C-alpha positions as CSV (number, residue, x, y, z in Angstrom):
1,M,-11.9,14.1,-8.2
2,K,-10.0,13.4,-5.0
3,Y,-6.3,13.8,-4.6
4,I,-3.2,12.8,-2.6
5,Q,0.3,14.2,-2.1
6,I,3.5,12.3,-2.6
7,P,6.7,13.8,-1.2
8,G,8.9,15.2,-3.9
9,V,6.0,16.0,-6.2
10,D,4.7,19.6,-6.0
11,K,1.4,18.8,-7.7
12,K,-1.7,17.3,-6.2
13,I,-2.1,13.8,-7.6
14,S,-5.5,12.4,-8.6
15,R,-6.5,9.2,-6.8
16,L,-7.4,7.7,-10.1
17,F,-4.5,7.1,-12.5
18,M,-5.3,6.6,-16.1
19,G,-3.6,3.4,-17.3
20,T,-2.1,3.4,-20.8
21,G,-2.5,-0.3,-21.6
22,D,-5.1,0.4,-24.4
23,L,-3.3,3.5,-25.7
24,R,-2.1,2.1,-29.0
25,K,-3.2,5.0,-31.3
26,L,-4.5,8.5,-30.8
27,E,-7.9,7.8,-32.4
28,E,-11.3,9.1,-31.4
29,P,-12.1,6.5,-28.6
30,Q,-8.8,7.1,-26.9
31,R,-9.0,10.9,-27.2
32,I,-12.5,10.8,-25.8
33,M,-11.3,8.9,-22.7
34,L,-8.3,11.1,-22.2
35,D,-10.5,14.2,-22.5
36,A,-13.1,12.8,-20.1
37,F,-10.3,12.0,-17.6
38,I,-8.9,15.6,-17.7
39,N,-12.4,17.2,-17.6
40,A,-13.2,15.2,-14.5
41,G,-10.1,16.5,-12.7
42,G,-7.8,13.6,-13.3
43,N,-4.2,14.4,-13.9
44,A,-2.2,11.2,-13.3
45,F,-1.1,8.7,-15.9
46,D,0.6,5.3,-15.5
47,T,2.9,4.0,-18.2
48,A,6.2,2.1,-18.5
49,H,9.3,1.6,-20.7
50,Q,8.2,-2.0,-21.2
51,Y,4.7,-1.0,-22.5
52,R,5.8,-1.3,-26.2
53,G,5.0,2.1,-27.7
54,K,2.5,3.4,-25.1
55,E,5.0,6.0,-23.9
56,L,5.3,7.3,-27.5
57,V,1.5,7.7,-27.9
58,L,1.2,9.4,-24.5
59,G,4.1,11.7,-25.5
60,Q,2.3,12.6,-28.7
61,W,-0.8,13.5,-26.8
62,L,1.2,15.6,-24.3
63,A,2.8,17.5,-27.2
64,E,-0.6,18.1,-28.8
65,T,-2.4,19.3,-25.7
66,K,0.5,21.1,-24.1
67,L,-0.7,19.9,-20.7
68,R,2.6,18.4,-19.4
69,E,3.1,20.8,-16.5
70,Q,-0.4,20.2,-15.2
71,L,-0.1,16.4,-15.3
72,V,1.6,13.8,-13.2
73,I,3.4,11.1,-15.2
74,L,4.4,7.7,-13.6
75,T,6.6,5.6,-15.7
76,K,8.6,2.5,-14.8
77,G,11.8,0.8,-15.8
78,A,14.2,-2.1,-15.2
79,H,11.7,-4.8,-16.2
80,H,13.2,-8.3,-16.5
81,D,12.2,-9.0,-20.1
82,D,12.5,-5.5,-21.5
83,G,15.2,-5.9,-24.2
84,S,17.0,-8.9,-22.8
85,P,16.0,-12.0,-20.8
86,G,16.7,-12.2,-17.1
87,P,16.9,-9.6,-14.2
88,R,17.8,-6.1,-15.2
89,V,17.6,-4.3,-11.9
90,N,20.9,-2.5,-12.0
91,P,22.2,1.1,-12.5
92,Q,22.9,0.6,-16.2
93,A,19.4,-0.6,-17.0
94,I,17.8,2.1,-14.9
95,R,19.9,4.8,-16.7
96,K,19.1,3.3,-20.2
97,D,15.3,2.9,-19.6
98,L,14.9,6.3,-18.0
99,T,16.7,8.1,-20.8
100,E,14.6,6.3,-23.4
101,S,11.3,6.9,-21.5
102,L,12.0,10.7,-21.4
103,E,12.7,10.7,-25.1
104,R,9.5,8.8,-25.9
105,L,7.4,11.0,-23.6
106,G,8.9,14.2,-25.0
107,T,9.7,15.6,-21.5
108,D,12.8,16.3,-19.5
109,Y,11.4,14.8,-16.3
110,V,8.9,12.4,-14.9
111,D,7.0,13.1,-11.7
112,L,7.1,9.5,-10.4
113,Y,9.6,6.8,-11.4
114,A,9.3,3.2,-10.2
115,L,11.4,0.1,-10.7
116,H,9.0,-2.3,-12.5
117,R,10.4,-5.5,-11.0
118,D,12.9,-6.4,-8.3
119,D,16.0,-8.6,-8.1
120,P,16.5,-9.6,-4.5
121,T,20.0,-10.8,-5.3
122,V,21.1,-7.1,-6.0
123,A,22.0,-4.9,-3.1
124,V,19.8,-1.9,-2.5
125,G,22.7,0.5,-2.1
126,P,23.7,1.0,-5.8
127,I,20.1,1.1,-6.9
128,I,19.2,3.9,-4.4
129,E,22.4,5.8,-5.3
130,E,21.6,5.6,-9.0
131,L,18.1,6.8,-8.6
132,N,19.3,9.6,-6.4
133,E,21.6,10.8,-9.2
134,H,18.5,11.2,-11.4
135,L,16.7,13.0,-8.6
136,Q,19.6,15.4,-8.2
137,A,19.6,16.0,-12.0
138,K,15.8,16.7,-11.7
139,K,14.9,14.0,-14.2
140,I,12.7,12.4,-11.6
141,R,10.7,14.1,-8.8
142,A,10.0,11.0,-6.6
143,I,11.1,7.4,-6.7
144,G,9.2,4.3,-5.9
145,A,9.0,0.5,-6.4
146,S,6.5,-1.5,-8.4
147,N,6.3,-5.2,-7.4
148,W,8.8,-5.0,-4.6
149,S,8.1,-6.6,-1.2
150,Y,7.6,-4.2,1.6
151,K,10.7,-5.7,3.3
152,R,12.9,-4.7,0.4
153,I,11.4,-1.2,0.3
154,Q,12.1,-0.9,4.0
155,E,15.6,-2.1,3.5
156,A,16.1,0.5,0.6
157,N,14.7,3.3,2.7
158,E,16.9,2.4,5.7
159,Y,19.9,2.6,3.4
160,A,18.8,5.9,2.0
161,A,18.3,7.3,5.5
162,A,21.7,6.1,6.7
163,H,23.4,7.7,3.7
164,N,21.5,11.0,3.6
165,L,19.7,10.0,0.4
166,T,16.1,10.1,-0.7
167,G,14.3,6.8,-0.4
168,F,11.2,5.4,-2.0
169,S,8.1,7.6,-1.4
170,F,5.5,5.2,-2.9
171,S,4.9,1.6,-3.8
172,S,2.9,0.2,-6.7
173,P,2.0,-3.5,-6.2
174,N,-1.4,-5.1,-7.0
175,L,-4.1,-4.4,-4.4
176,S,-7.6,-5.6,-5.0
177,L,-10.5,-7.1,-3.1
178,A,-10.0,-10.4,-4.9
179,K,-6.8,-12.0,-3.5
180,P,-4.6,-13.8,-6.1
181,L,-3.8,-17.4,-5.5
182,E,-0.5,-16.9,-7.3
183,A,1.4,-14.2,-9.2
184,R,-0.6,-13.0,-12.2
185,W,2.7,-12.3,-14.1
186,E,6.2,-13.5,-13.3
187,G,7.8,-11.3,-10.7
188,S,4.6,-9.4,-9.9
189,I,3.7,-8.7,-6.3
190,S,0.3,-8.4,-4.6
191,A,-0.2,-6.6,-1.3
192,D,-1.1,-9.2,1.3
193,E,-2.3,-8.6,4.9
194,E,1.2,-8.1,6.2
195,T,2.0,-5.6,3.5
196,C,-1.1,-3.6,4.2
197,E,-0.3,-3.6,7.9
198,W,3.1,-2.1,7.0
199,H,1.6,0.5,4.8
200,A,-0.9,1.4,7.6
201,K,2.1,1.8,10.0
202,T,4.3,3.8,7.6
203,Q,1.5,5.6,5.7
204,L,3.6,5.1,2.5
205,P,1.2,5.7,-0.5
206,L,0.2,2.6,-2.5
207,L,-0.7,3.0,-6.2
208,A,-2.6,-0.2,-7.0
209,W,-2.4,-1.8,-10.4
210,S,-5.2,-4.2,-11.4
211,A,-7.3,-2.6,-8.7
212,Q,-10.4,-4.3,-10.1
213,A,-8.9,-7.7,-10.3
214,G,-9.2,-8.0,-14.1
215,G,-12.9,-7.5,-13.9
216,F,-13.5,-10.4,-11.4
217,F,-16.4,-8.4,-9.8
218,S,-18.0,-7.5,-13.2
219,G,-20.5,-10.3,-13.2
220,N,-18.8,-11.9,-16.2
221,F,-17.3,-14.7,-14.2
222,A,-18.7,-17.5,-12.1
223,P,-17.4,-20.7,-10.4
224,D,-18.7,-22.8,-13.3
225,K,-17.4,-20.5,-16.0
226,R,-13.8,-21.7,-16.5
227,T,-12.9,-20.6,-20.0
228,D,-10.6,-17.7,-18.9
229,E,-7.6,-19.7,-17.8
230,E,-5.7,-16.8,-16.3
231,M,-8.7,-15.7,-14.2
232,V,-9.3,-19.3,-13.0
233,R,-5.6,-19.7,-12.1
234,V,-5.3,-16.4,-10.3
235,Y,-8.6,-15.6,-8.7
236,Y,-10.9,-18.7,-8.5
237,S,-11.0,-19.6,-4.8
238,D,-13.8,-20.2,-2.3
239,D,-12.7,-17.1,-0.3
240,N,-12.8,-14.9,-3.4
241,W,-16.3,-16.1,-4.4
242,E,-17.4,-15.3,-0.8
243,R,-15.9,-11.8,-1.3
244,Y,-17.8,-11.5,-4.5
245,R,-21.1,-12.5,-2.8
246,R,-20.5,-9.9,-0.1
247,A,-19.7,-7.2,-2.7
248,V,-23.0,-8.1,-4.5
249,K,-24.9,-7.8,-1.2
250,L,-23.3,-4.5,-0.2
251,A,-23.8,-3.1,-3.8
252,E,-27.5,-3.9,-3.5
253,E,-27.8,-2.1,-0.2
254,K,-26.0,1.0,-1.6
255,Q,-27.6,0.8,-5.1
256,V,-24.3,0.5,-6.9
257,T,-22.5,-2.3,-8.7
258,P,-20.2,-4.9,-7.3
259,I,-17.3,-3.7,-9.3
260,Q,-17.8,-0.2,-7.9
261,I,-17.7,-1.7,-4.4
262,A,-14.4,-3.5,-5.3
263,L,-12.8,-0.3,-6.5
264,S,-14.0,1.6,-3.5
265,Y,-12.5,-1.1,-1.3
266,V,-9.0,-0.2,-2.7
267,L,-9.6,3.6,-2.2
268,Y,-10.7,3.3,1.4
269,Q,-7.9,1.6,3.1
270,S,-6.2,2.8,6.3
271,F,-3.3,4.3,4.3
272,P,-3.1,6.6,1.2
273,T,-4.0,4.7,-2.0
274,C,-4.6,5.4,-5.6
275,A,-6.1,3.1,-8.2
276,I,-4.7,2.6,-11.7
277,I,-7.7,2.1,-14.0
278,G,-8.2,1.2,-17.6
279,P,-11.7,2.2,-18.7
280,R,-12.6,1.2,-22.2
281,N,-15.4,3.7,-22.6
282,P,-16.9,6.8,-20.8
283,E,-19.5,4.6,-19.0
284,E,-16.7,2.6,-17.3
285,F,-14.8,5.8,-16.5
286,N,-17.9,7.3,-14.9
287,S,-18.3,4.1,-12.9
288,S,-14.8,4.6,-11.5
289,I,-15.5,8.2,-10.6
290,Q,-18.6,7.1,-8.7
291,S,-16.5,4.4,-6.9
292,M,-14.1,7.0,-5.7
293,N,-16.9,9.0,-4.1
294,L,-18.6,5.9,-2.7
295,E,-17.2,5.9,0.8
296,L,-16.8,2.6,2.7
297,T,-16.4,2.5,6.5
298,P,-13.6,0.5,8.1
299,A,-16.1,-2.0,9.2
300,E,-17.4,-2.5,5.7
301,V,-13.8,-2.9,4.3
302,E,-13.1,-5.5,7.0
303,W,-16.4,-7.4,6.2
304,L,-15.6,-7.4,2.5
305,D,-12.2,-8.8,3.3
306,L,-13.7,-11.6,5.4
307,K,-12.3,-10.2,8.7
308,R,-15.6,-10.1,10.4
309,E,-19.0,-11.9,10.1
310,G,-21.2,-8.9,10.1
311,I,-21.1,-5.1,9.6
312,A,-21.7,-3.0,12.7
313,Q,-24.6,-0.7,12.0
């Protein structure tokens, strides 16, 4: 396992985060995956107040294993449709969601706390001030933003610096080799070229959700297979099929799979990254571990991203 550091968190953080999307019950398949992740050196988990019961199951597992102090928990709050329709990015919603998340997880703090959505009509000042109150109370170790534009993150951090407060120390948008044609879900943000350039300049860590683009590189999709409406809507484009062809070619050269190439692409950017994964079985998890150790050169990353015609040997 490889690790990064995020300011405010005194633990090393595995570059693979275990997503909790399939954590509905603590039954044998889920326990096997959680155990495999820990045994491989993984220690970071992604969840959210909005994930309907997933925090409760994760909290149950934390209580059983007594591993809390060894692990890094990322949870998120202030999602638009969590409890009431419409934007909820305000101090009251943050306070409510964080309190409930801590209760569900059975812990008195989370290592990483992110705002799940943004509301650009809300000033950044009260949001940063509210989050800093929870930092001071040690309920949170580091704050970040999921699905915020880099310009809003920069604005928030400039406010924090001007008022001697702590700003966002990570961002968690979508980042994948397949580039979405439109938002996969309402209010979600994907890291475009300009965003990646900003991360390269600032070196702010990026924790990528849907790092494998919903399985676009798995071989289960093709231009003439159009039964999955969401995949067609979000990822079916000529450029993405060319990225797929290049991933297949590079995978053949390196004797790996295209989906491993796609995950390695996320992990070998010019700025610190982690990938949130959701393996359904030990084989898929082992594939992710191999991807983490499959190094790509900057030239290979640019070639996969259609920024050059050939790879310099």
